[in-house]
C-alpha positions in Angstrom: 167.0 77.8 162.5 164.0 79.6 161.1 165.1 80.6 157.6 168.1 81.1 155.3 168.9 84.3 153.3 172.2 83.7 151.5 175.0 84.3 154.0 172.5 85.4 156.6 170.3 83.1 158.7 167.4 83.8 161.0 167.7 81.9 164.2 165.1 81.6 166.9 166.5 81.6 170.4 165.2 78.9 172.6 165.1 78.8 176.4 168.3 78.3 178.4 167.2 74.7 179.1 167.8 73.7 175.5 171.1 71.9 175.0 171.1 72.8 171.3 171.0 76.5 171.6 173.5 78.6 173.5 173.3 82.3 174.3 174.3 84.8 177.1 171.6 83.8 179.7 168.5 84.3 177.7 166.3 84.0 180.7 167.7 87.2 182.1 167.7 89.2 178.9 164.4 88.0 177.5 165.9 86.3 174.4 163.6 83.3 174.4 161.7 83.0 171.1 163.5 86.1 169.8 164.5 85.9 166.1 168.2 86.8 165.6 169.8 87.5 162.3 173.0 85.5 162.3 176.1 84.7 160.2 177.7 81.3 160.2 181.3 80.4 160.5 182.9 79.2 157.3 183.9 75.9 158.7 180.3 74.8 159.3 178.3 72.7 156.8 175.3 74.2 154.9 172.5 74.8 157.3 168.8 74.6 156.6 165.5 75.5 158.2 164.9 73.2 161.1 168.5 72.8 162.1 169.5 73.3 165.7 172.5 75.5 166.2 174.7 77.2 168.8 175.2 80.9 168.3 176.8 83.8 170.1 175.3 87.3 170.4 177.1 90.3 169.0 176.9 93.9 170.3 174.7 95.0 167.4 172.0 92.4 168.3 173.1 90.0 165.6 174.7 86.7 166.1 177.4 84.3 164.9 176.6 80.5 164.5 179.5 78.6 166.0 178.2 75.0 165.9 175.3 72.8 164.7 173.6 69.8 166.3 173.4 66.4 164.6 170.2 66.1 162.4 167.6 63.5 162.8 167.0 63.7 159.1 167.1 66.2 156.2 164.7 66.6 153.2 166.5 67.6 150.0 165.5 68.6 146.5 167.4 68.7 143.2 169.4 71.8 142.6 171.4 73.3 139.7 173.9 71.1 137.9 172.6 67.9 139.4 173.5 68.9 142.9 171.2 68.0 145.8 170.0 71.0 147.8 168.9 70.4 151.4 165.5 72.1 152.2 164.6 71.3 155.8 165.8 69.2 158.8 164.5 67.4 161.8 161.1 66.6 160.4 158.2 64.3 161.3 156.0 64.6 158.2 156.4 65.6 154.6 153.1 66.9 153.2 152.9 66.5 149.5 150.5 69.2 148.2 148.8 68.9 144.8 145.9 70.7 143.1 143.5 70.4 140.1 145.6 73.3 138.6 148.4 73.1 138.0 147.6 69.5 136.9 148.9 66.8 139.3 151.1 64.1 137.8 151.4 60.7 139.5 155.1 60.4 138.5 156.0 63.6 140.3 154.1 62.5 143.4 155.8 59.1 143.2 159.2 60.8 143.1 158.4 62.7 146.3 157.2 59.5 148.0 160.3 57.6 147.1 162.5 60.4 148.5 160.4 60.7 151.7 160.5 56.9 152.2 164.4 56.9 152.1 164.3 59.2 155.1 161.9 57.0 157.1 159.4 59.9 157.4 155.7 59.8 157.2 154.1 60.9 153.9 150.8 62.6 153.6 149.1 63.7 150.4 146.7 66.7 150.3 144.7 68.0 147.4 144.3 71.7 147.9 141.8 73.9 145.9 139.2 71.2 146.2 136.7 73.9 145.3 138.1 73.9 141.7 136.8 70.4 141.1 133.4 71.8 140.6 134.7 73.8 137.7 136.2 70.9 135.7 136.3 67.1 135.4 137.0 65.7 138.9 137.5 62.1 137.7 141.3 62.2 137.0 142.0 63.8 140.4 139.7 61.5 142.3 141.3 58.5 140.6 144.8 59.6 141.5 143.8 60.2 145.1 142.0 56.9 145.3 145.1 55.1 144.1 147.3 56.5 146.9 144.5 55.9 149.5 144.4 52.2 148.5 148.1 52.0 149.0 147.7 53.2 152.6 148.8 56.9 152.3 146.9 59.4 154.3 145.0 61.5 151.8 143.1 64.8 152.4 140.9 66.9 150.1 140.8 70.5 151.3 140.3 74.0 150.2 142.5 76.7 151.7 140.1 79.3 150.1 136.9 78.1 151.8 138.4 76.3 154.8 136.7 73.0 153.8 138.2 70.0 155.8 141.1 72.1 157.1 140.3 71.0 160.7 140.7 67.3 159.7 144.1 68.0 158.2 145.1 70.2 161.2 144.3 67.3 163.6 146.6 65.0 161.7 149.5 67.4 162.0 149.2 68.1 165.7 152.5 68.2 167.6 154.5 67.4 164.5 157.1 69.4 162.4 155.9 69.3 158.8 157.4 70.5 155.6 155.0 71.4 152.7 156.3 70.3 149.3 154.8 70.4 145.8 154.6 72.2 142.5 154.6 76.0 142.3 151.0 77.3 142.3 149.3 74.5 144.3 148.7 76.8 147.2 151.2 75.8 149.8 151.4 79.3 151.3 147.6 79.7 151.2 147.3 76.4 153.0 149.8 77.5 155.6 147.8 80.7 156.1 144.6 78.8 156.6 146.1 76.4 159.0 147.4 79.4 160.9 143.8 80.6 161.3 143.9 83.5 158.9 140.6 84.2 157.1 142.4 86.1 154.3 144.6 83.2 153.0 146.1 85.5 150.3 147.2 88.1 152.8 150.6 89.9 152.7 153.8 88.4 153.8 154.0 90.4 157.0 150.9 88.5 158.3 152.3 85.1 157.6 153.2 83.7 154.1 152.9 85.6 150.9 150.8 84.0 148.2 150.7 84.4 144.4 148.3 83.7 141.5 148.9 81.1 138.9 150.7 82.2 135.8 148.3 82.5 132.9 148.5 80.3 129.8 149.9 76.9 130.8 148.7 76.9 134.4 152.3 76.8 135.8 152.5 78.4 139.2 154.6 81.4 140.1 157.4 80.8 142.6 156.0 82.7 145.6 158.2 81.2 148.3 161.9 81.7 147.6 163.3 80.1 150.7 162.1 77.6 153.3 160.7 79.1 156.4 159.5 77.7 159.7 156.2 78.9 161.3 155.0 78.1 164.7 151.2 77.4 164.5 148.8 76.7 167.4 149.0 72.9 167.2 152.1 72.3 165.1 155.2 73.6 163.3 155.0 74.0 159.5 157.8 74.7 157.0 156.9 76.3 153.7 159.3 75.4 150.9 159.8 76.8 147.4 157.7 75.0 144.7 159.4 73.0 141.9 158.0 71.5 138.7 160.3 68.5 138.6 161.9 66.3 141.2 165.1 64.5 140.3 166.0 61.3 142.1 169.6 60.9 141.0 170.7 60.7 144.6 168.7 57.5 145.4 169.5 53.9 144.6 167.6 51.3 142.7 166.7 49.6 145.9 165.4 52.9 147.3 163.0 53.2 144.3 161.7 49.7 144.8 161.1 50.4 148.5 159.3 53.6 147.6 156.6 51.6 145.7 155.1 49.5 148.6 153.1 47.2 146.4 156.1 46.5 144.1 158.4 46.1 147.2 156.0 43.4 148.5 156.2 41.3 145.4 159.9 41.9 144.8 160.6 39.8 147.9 159.4 36.7 146.0 161.4 37.2 142.8 163.6 34.3 141.7 166.7 36.4 141.5 167.8 38.7 144.4 169.2 41.2 141.9 166.0 41.1 139.7 165.5 44.3 137.7 161.8 43.6 137.3 162.0 44.1 133.6 162.5 40.8 131.7 163.8 38.2 134.1 162.2 34.8 134.4 160.6 34.2 137.7 160.0 37.9 138.4 157.1 38.1 140.9 156.7 41.8 140.2 156.0 41.2 136.5 153.7 38.3 137.3 151.7 40.5 139.7 151.5 43.3 137.1 150.3 40.9 134.4 147.7 39.6 136.8 146.4 43.1 137.5 147.7 43.1 141.1 149.9 46.1 140.4 148.3 49.0 138.4 149.7 49.7 135.0 150.2 53.4 135.7 152.3 52.5 138.8 154.5 50.2 136.8 155.0 52.8 134.2 155.9 55.4 136.8 158.3 52.9 138.5 160.1 52.2 135.2 160.3 56.0 134.3 162.0 56.6 137.7 164.4 53.7 137.2 165.3 55.0 133.7 166.0 58.5 135.1 168.5 57.3 137.7 170.1 54.6 135.5 169.3 54.8 131.8 171.1 51.5 131.1 168.7 49.5 133.4 165.4 51.3 133.2 
């Protein structure tokens, strides 16, 4: 499935050799790679970009989705009323995009990384708008990126505007299906356009992905992308997703949070108590490591903030 528009879904017809997609002999009618506007049957679960489905063609060149294939994974974000909203399925990489403006916060990045880790997916971190570092103080951003690089996360500093280091990022995404996530205004759509080889990264939607300028005042981005959409690029598939300013982790467990902080998870194996909360217990290896400077103070603070958000009684 390419994209979702309320009750209507855009589905890309694959070749007749695909076991996941059914249609009336695509090879004879030229349906391969054709985008078909479909409706789904009411008895099916909520579908998202990246899902494989079975659909039947209608006389008016639309279709009806009659079945869906099992997902390898699904990336979700917080929705209204505390509900979890699926965004994209069958992924290889989640690319967390940040920028100098709007300001990148470590705790938001950590929330993404925890969620990605629960899926067993590869995380990559990319700083877009690297050209803006020349206009301000680059130290906070560089320090943030260095922290994640030290933890073993792939980190890239690029500029969708100038094309700087885009080739390096493109190489890392080859033959993978990747979803772009991050705050509104960090330039996910511009980055997508640049990876697609467009010189005008702020071009109109009918070229590839619509882009928008940052809101004035508090540097909060406008919500340019309103629904996740899959794009086939030369070397990879990319899914652009709507930007969000906060990322709730109410759907993960305490153990998931620990596992999402690799340096904390390493020391947690040596705690005296198996159910250690890493807050006040005697014999806590995590606290000892933090006191000894082996775990950074800002990481412990972010860790505790996330725990507090999922379980106020234990944070």
